[in-house]
N, C-alpha and C positions, 0 to 999 in steps of 0.2 A: 267083305259085302257086296251085294251087288249093287249096281247104280239103279234108284228108286225114282219113281217121280210122284209125289207126293201133291195135292193140293190142300190148300187153306182156307179156311170160310170165314174173313172178319170184314171191321172195318180198316179206310183209311183215318188216321189220326196227321196229317199232316208235319205239323208241332205236335211235340210231345212223348217221344220214346214211346209208345202202345200198338198195339194189336201189331196192322200189317208191319209197321215199321220197324219192330222186334222181333214178329216172326219172320219173315223173310231176311233175314242175316243171320239170325242167329238158324236155320235149320239149311241155309246154303252153306252155313260155318261146319256145318255137322253132315255135310257130302250128300247131300239128296237136294235131288233136282224139286227146287218149288214154285208149283204154279200157284194162279191167285184169284180168288173170286171175291175182289170187294165189296161190303153190303151197304157201304154210303161211306161219304172223301167229308169228312169236316178237316176245316182250318188249324183249329188244336182239337186236345182230345176238353170233357167237360169239367175236369176236376181244375177249380182255381184262374179257372178263363171264363171273361164275359165277353156278350157279343160277337161270338163264334158263329161260324155257318155251316152248315148241314146240309147235305146232299143225298137224299135216297135215290138207292141205285136196286128197289127191289126192280123193277121194268126192267135194268139190262140184267140183272141176276138174271133171272128168266130167258131172253133172249140169249144170253152166252152158251147158257146150260145147250139150251137147244141145237146151234152150232155147233158144241164137239160133239154131241152128240153122231148130229151128221156127220161129222167128220171122222168120224167114231176117234173120239181118242180118252183113253181111257188112263186112272189113275194108280198107285197101289194100295195108297188111305188117303181119307181125308181127313183132316184137323180144324177142327171150328170154334170159332169165339166169339166176340159180340155178333150178335146181329138182331137186329133191330124192330123186328115185328112175326107176330104169327105164320105170312106169308112165305118173310124166308127161309123158316124152320120146313113149310113145306118143302121149299124150292130147297135147302139139304136132303129132303127125302128122297125128291127125283136122282139126284145124285148118286144114291148110295143103291138107288133101284136101278140106276141104269150106266154109272161110268167107272165101275170098278173092274180092276181085274181081277186074275183068281186070286183065293186067299185077301181078298179085299180086308182093305182093316177102319174101323171108325174108331176115333177118337174125338170128346167133348168136352169143350171147357163151357160149362150153362154158364157163360158172363154175364149177370142180370142184376147179381146183388155182393152185398159186403156188408159187416158191423150190424147184422139185425135187419138192414135195411133193403128192400130192392134198388135197382137206378130209377132217375128220372124217366119217366116212360112207358116201365114199364109195368105190368097189374097180376094179378091173378089168374087172369086167361092166357097171358105168357107164360106162366107156371106152367100153367096144365099145359100147355101144345110142347114145350122142352121138356116135358115128362115122357110125352110122344117119341121124342127120339134120342132120349134116354135107354128107351125098350130098345133101340135098334145099336145102343153103343157098344163097342168091344172094352172101350174105356172110359170113363167118366173121370173128371180131374176136378171137383168144385173145391170150395172152403167150407169154412160149417155155417154158414148162411145161406147160402146157396144150396147145399145139400139138405137142412131144414125144410124150407120151401119145398123142394123138390120132394120130402118126405114127409111132407104135413105137420110135422110137427114142430114142438114151438122151440125158439131157435134161447139156447145157452150161449153167454158169454163166455161161462168157464167152465165146458162140459167133461163130466165124469166118465169113466172107460163105461159105464151102462148106457150110460147116453152118446157117446158116439158110436159104440155098437150097437144100438139101436136104428140110427140114423144107417148105417153102413146094410143094413142087414133089409133095411126098408128098402134102397136104394137098387139092390141086389133084387129082391122081389119085386121092381117095375120092370126087371128086364136087362140092367147092365150087367155084363159081363163080370165087371175089374171093376174095383174106386177105387183111384186113386185120391185119399180126403186130406186136403190141404191146410195148414192153420191149426193144426191137433197139439196142444202143450197142457202138460198136466205137471208141468215143475214153474215156478215163479225163475222168471229170464230166460226160462225153454222153450220149443214150440216142437212141430214136423209133423211127418206125412206120413200116413198111412195106407197102405195099398192090398187092397182085398179082391176075393176070388170067393168063388165057393164055399172053397172051404182051406182057405187060405188068410193069416193076419199075419203081416211084417210091418214092424212101424222104425223108424228114422227119428230119431230125435236129433236136435240141433238150437245151437244159440241163439237166440228169441232179439233182434234187436229194437229195439221198443221202439225208435221213429222211424215209421214206414216212408215206402215212397211211392206214388201213383205208376202204376205199372208192371210193377215184380210180380204179379198175375202170370202176365202176360208169357213174358221169363221166363218163370217158371214150365205154363205148359210149353213151352214152345223147346223149354230142353228138353225136358221129357219127353217129348214127342222125338226131336231128335236123335237122344240118346236108344231110345224104344228103338224105334226104327232102325238104328242101325248097329242090333245088333246086341242089345244089351237087354236083361232081365226087366222088366217091368219095377221088380225093387230097386238094384244096379240102378236104371235111368230116376228113379225115383229119389236118390241116393245125389247122382250129379247133378240132377236138377238142384235140388236145395240146397246144395253146396255151392256151385254155379250163383246163383240167385244171391247168398247172401254175401255173393265174394262183389256182385253187382255196386248190390248196399254200400258196403266195406267203402268201396272204389268210389261213392257220389258222399258219402262224410265227410264235413269238413269246406262244405263250396255249398250257403247261403243260395247263392245265386240260380244256384240249378234243385230247383227244386219241384219240378215240372215230370219227373225222370229219373232213370240210374245212366249212369253211365256205363252201361253194359258191352259196349265198342274196345276198352283197352280190354278188359276179362275175356275177350273170345277166345284167344291163342289158348289159357288155362283152362276150357271149356275144351275146347280139343287137345287140350293134352289129357285128358279126367278118361274123354274120348278111347283112346288108346289102351 
């Protein structure tokens, strides 16, 4: 595998094991030179903590991009996570337009919703703007809620195959070249990931752990990006990311004091073994 320099754009939650504090170590463990563009800095993530600090870095993002353009810095791929505003989506468009190497790959995790609802601070206008980014994506990695919002469809907590197929078709129609749809379960106690292109459908089913953990979407997306850019096929990367995410949850169960994220670091060697 050629040594690759990639860029990930998402927030820094200083405590909480999500976003950049997850993406940077996982992508680095996958052998990628990982550059970062923070969209915001928070003292903690927003799920369960109160009184957290928040600093919007939109102005800094634009200045950083301008400096990179001046320096002629280029990246093999861009992977986006949490973006705090429509203007930040515009910044990602600038990155795609001006900072990509040949065969540049765009991987978009539209991190904006879960369990049928948008995250606080997001609205329909943000969803509409995210669709413009989806239209330029080589791969998008939504959960069912995010897919439904992007597709303009009603959310279903228990989707059937026809509903999931309709979601995927609408996302591909928006312009996404490939869809990696997470949280797709058709049997009790099981969930999975559906990897779709224009003419392909591949599904990987795995055990569902009922007690969820914050940040596992970021763990999954980062492991997928790392495996895929490391040379695995999209379906192989989806399987590796799913298996690794399950292991991080298993590694955290039984510790009631660790409610705010998953202990992903001790099982990084297992991810690295999966990549061989």
